[in-house]
N, C-alpha and C positions, 0 to 999 in steps of 0.2 A: 296447390302446386302439384304438377305431375311427378310421379315417382319414376326415378331412373331405373332402368332395367339393366342388371349386370350383363356383361358380354357373354358369360357362360350360359345364362338363361336365354339370351337372344339367340344363341346358336341352337339350343334345344327347341325353342319355338320355331325357328326357321326350318329345322328338320321335320317338325310336326306339320308345318304348313305344306311342305313338299309331299309328305305322306297323305295329307288331306286331298291334295290335287290328284294323287294317284288313286285315291279311293272314290273319287267322283264317278257316279255311274255314267257310262257313255250314253249319248242320246239314242232314243229308240227310232226316231225318224231322221231322215236326211233332209237337209235344207237349213231353215233358220235354227233348228235345234243344234246343228253342227256349229253354227256361228256363235250361238250362246254358250255352248259347251267350251269351245276354244277360248272365248273371252273369259269365262270363269277360270279355266286352267291357267291362262296367262296372268290373270289378276292375282290368283293365289301364289303362283310362283314369284311374281314381282313383289308381293308382300314379304315373302321369305327373303328375297334379295335385299329389300329395303331395310329389314331388321338388322342385317349384318354388314352392310356395305361400308360403314364408317369404322368398324372395329379395327381394321389394320392401321388406321391413321391415328389411333389413340396412343398416347405415350405409354400407357400401361400394358399394351398388347405385346405379349411375348412372341417369339418366333414360332413356337408351337401353336399358339392361338391363331396367328396369321396363316399358318399352314392349314389349320382346321377350317378357317373361313374359306380358303381357296378350295378345299375339298367340298364344302357345302355349295359353293357356286357351281362347281362341276356337277354335283348331284342335281342341282336345280336345272342346269342346262340339259343334262341327260334325261331327267324325268320329263321335261317339257317335250323333248323330241320323241320319247317313247310314247307318251300319252297322246300326243296329237298326230302321230303317224302310225296308228294301229291299223 
């Protein structure tokens, strides 16, 4: 049976994924390398979003936790824009 991951750990993992996307080395060549890089960045950012997207809908989510999730979503959006529009 899969182990449930607590919301606080999900938020930590989501931030780590956002950082992982930021740390990806940009492609050396233009062309298909750019497409592959963009796909990797988008995939990692989406993984971060998927980890936390249901937290605000859980009965145990406090207002503080919901605000933190909103901040992480903003960080994910900002990171994606910064990484892909260098």
